[in-house]
GUKEBA-764304 format. One record per residue: residue number from 1; residue in three letters; x, z, y of N, C-alpha, C in turn. Coordinates in steps of 0.1 Angstrom, whole numbers. Atoms other than C-alpha are relative to their C-alpha. Layout:
N
- NUM_Ala_X_Z_Y_X_Z_Y_X_Z_Y
...
//
This chain:
85
- 1_Unk_5_0_14_137_89_-17_-8_-13_-2
- 2_Unk_7_12_2_125_57_-32_-11_2_-11
- 3_Unk_11_-2_9_92_54_-50_-2_-13_-9
- 4_Unk_1_11_9_84_31_-80_-9_-11_5
- 5_Unk_9_11_-2_69_-4_-76_-5_-4_-14
- 6_Unk_6_2_13_45_-8_-105_-8_-13_0
- 7_Unk_7_13_1_33_-43_-115_-15_3_-2
- 8_Unk_14_-1_2_-5_-46_-112_-4_-2_-14
- 9_Unk_4_3_14_-7_-60_-147_2_12_-10
- 10_Unk_-2_-12_9_5_-26_-161_-12_9_0
- 11_Unk_12_-8_-1_-28_-10_-150_-11_-6_-7
- 12_Unk_14_4_4_-62_-12_-166_-9_1_12
- 13_Unk_9_0_-12_-87_-22_-139_-14_2_-5
- 14_Unk_14_-3_3_-122_-8_-140_-8_-5_12
- 15_Unk_6_7_-11_-141_-33_-118_-12_8_6
- 16_Unk_12_-6_-4_-174_-13_-117_3_13_8
- 17_Unk_-5_-12_-7_-155_19_-105_10_-3_11
- 18_Unk_-10_4_-9_-129_0_-85_12_10_-1
- 19_Unk_-11_-9_2_-102_21_-101_11_-7_-9
- 20_Unk_-11_4_9_-68_15_-118_4_12_-9
- 21_Unk_-5_-11_8_-55_35_-147_12_-4_-8
- 22_Unk_-13_3_7_-21_38_-163_5_13_-6
- 23_Unk_-6_-12_6_-4_62_-187_12_4_8
- 24_Unk_-12_-5_-7_23_84_-172_13_-3_-7
- 25_Unk_-12_3_8_46_74_-200_11_-7_7
- 26_Unk_-12_7_-6_67_48_-182_5_5_13
- 27_Unk_-4_-4_-14_67_63_-147_-1_14_3
- 28_Unk_2_-14_-3_58_100_-149_-11_1_10
- 29_Unk_10_-2_-10_38_112_-120_7_1_13
- 30_Unk_-8_0_-13_56_102_-88_-9_5_11
- 31_Unk_8_-5_-11_46_117_-55_-7_-11_7
- 32_Unk_7_12_-5_37_82_-43_6_-12_-8
- 33_Unk_-5_12_6_41_47_-56_-6_-13_6
- 34_Unk_5_13_-5_35_10_-48_-5_-8_-12
- 35_Unk_5_9_10_15_-15_-68_1_-14_5
- 36_Unk_-2_14_-5_25_-52_-66_-8_-9_-9
- 37_Unk_7_11_6_2_-81_-75_9_-12_-3
- 38_Unk_-8_11_3_21_-108_-93_-7_-13_5
- 39_Unk_7_12_-4_-6_-133_-83_1_-3_15
- 40_Unk_-1_2_-15_-6_-127_-45_13_5_6
- 41_Unk_-12_-5_-6_26_-109_-40_-2_13_8
- 42_Unk_4_-12_-9_8_-81_-21_5_13_-7
- 43_Unk_-5_-13_5_23_-46_-24_-9_10_7
- 44_Unk_9_-10_-6_-1_-17_-18_6_14_-3
- 45_Unk_-6_-14_1_11_19_-12_-11_9_-4
- 46_Unk_9_-10_5_-7_47_-31_6_14_3
- 47_Unk_-4_-14_-3_-5_84_-21_-9_9_-8
- 48_Unk_9_-9_7_-19_115_-38_-14_2_7
- 49_Unk_14_-2_-5_-57_119_-34_-3_15_-3
- 50_Unk_1_-14_2_-56_157_-30_-15_5_0
- 51_Unk_15_-3_0_-94_159_-22_-6_-2_-14
- 52_Unk_5_3_13_-102_143_-55_6_10_-10
- 53_Unk_-7_-9_9_-77_164_-73_-6_14_0
- 54_Unk_6_-13_-1_-92_196_-59_-14_1_-5
- 55_Unk_13_1_5_-127_186_-67_-1_1_-15
- 56_Unk_-1_0_15_-117_181_-103_10_9_-6
- 57_Unk_-9_-10_4_-95_211_-106_13_-5_-6
- 58_Unk_-13_6_3_-64_190_-108_0_-6_-14
- 59_Unk_2_6_13_-78_174_-140_8_8_-11
- 60_Unk_-6_-9_10_-63_204_-159_14_-5_-4
- 61_Unk_-13_5_3_-29_187_-156_1_-13_-8
- 62_Unk_1_12_9_-41_157_-177_1_-13_8
- 63_Unk_1_12_-8_-44_132_-148_5_3_14
- 64_Unk_-3_-1_-14_-32_125_-113_-7_-11_7
- 65_Unk_7_9_-8_-53_108_-87_7_-4_12
- 66_Unk_-6_6_-11_-40_85_-60_-10_-9_8
- 67_Unk_9_9_-7_-57_66_-32_9_-9_9
- 68_Unk_-8_9_-9_-45_37_-10_4_7_13
- 69_Unk_-5_-7_-12_-24_49_19_-8_-6_12
- 70_Unk_7_4_-13_-38_46_55_4_-15_3
- 71_Unk_-2_14_-3_-41_9_64_-1_-9_-12
- 72_Unk_1_8_12_-44_-2_28_-14_0_-7
- 73_Unk_13_-1_5_-81_4_23_-7_-13_-4
- 74_Unk_6_13_3_-89_-33_21_5_-6_-13
- 75_Unk_-5_5_13_-72_-36_-13_-10_-1_-11
- 76_Unk_11_1_10_-105_-33_-32_1_10_-11
- 77_Unk_-2_-10_10_-93_-3_-52_-2_13_8
- 78_Unk_2_-12_-7_-106_31_-42_9_12_-6
- 79_Unk_-8_-11_6_-84_52_-66_8_-5_-12
- 80_Unk_-9_3_11_-56_49_-91_3_13_-8
- 81_Unk_-3_-12_8_-51_74_-120_12_-3_-9
- 82_Unk_-11_-1_10_-20_82_-139_-4_11_-10
- 83_Unk_5_-9_10_-30_98_-172_11_4_-10
- 84_Unk_-10_-5_10_-9_120_-195_-6_-3_-13
- 85_Unk_4_4_13_-12_104_-229_11_3_-10
//
């Protein structure tokens, strides 16, 4: 199974929270995805953040939380959200 590669420019970046946010409209809610920086070329793998989802009662199905995969923690983003809009 292949997962989408989403350009970093597609996300809204919240510097103070170190989070990314994007509507589910173009990609749905994939099990995992990759984010690619056009500036550096780096590709970061994101996986579901089940701990965050459980703490927030799965955001009542309105959002999906992802975190950088193991080994990707140095990407300076702690969480990415895909929001149903």
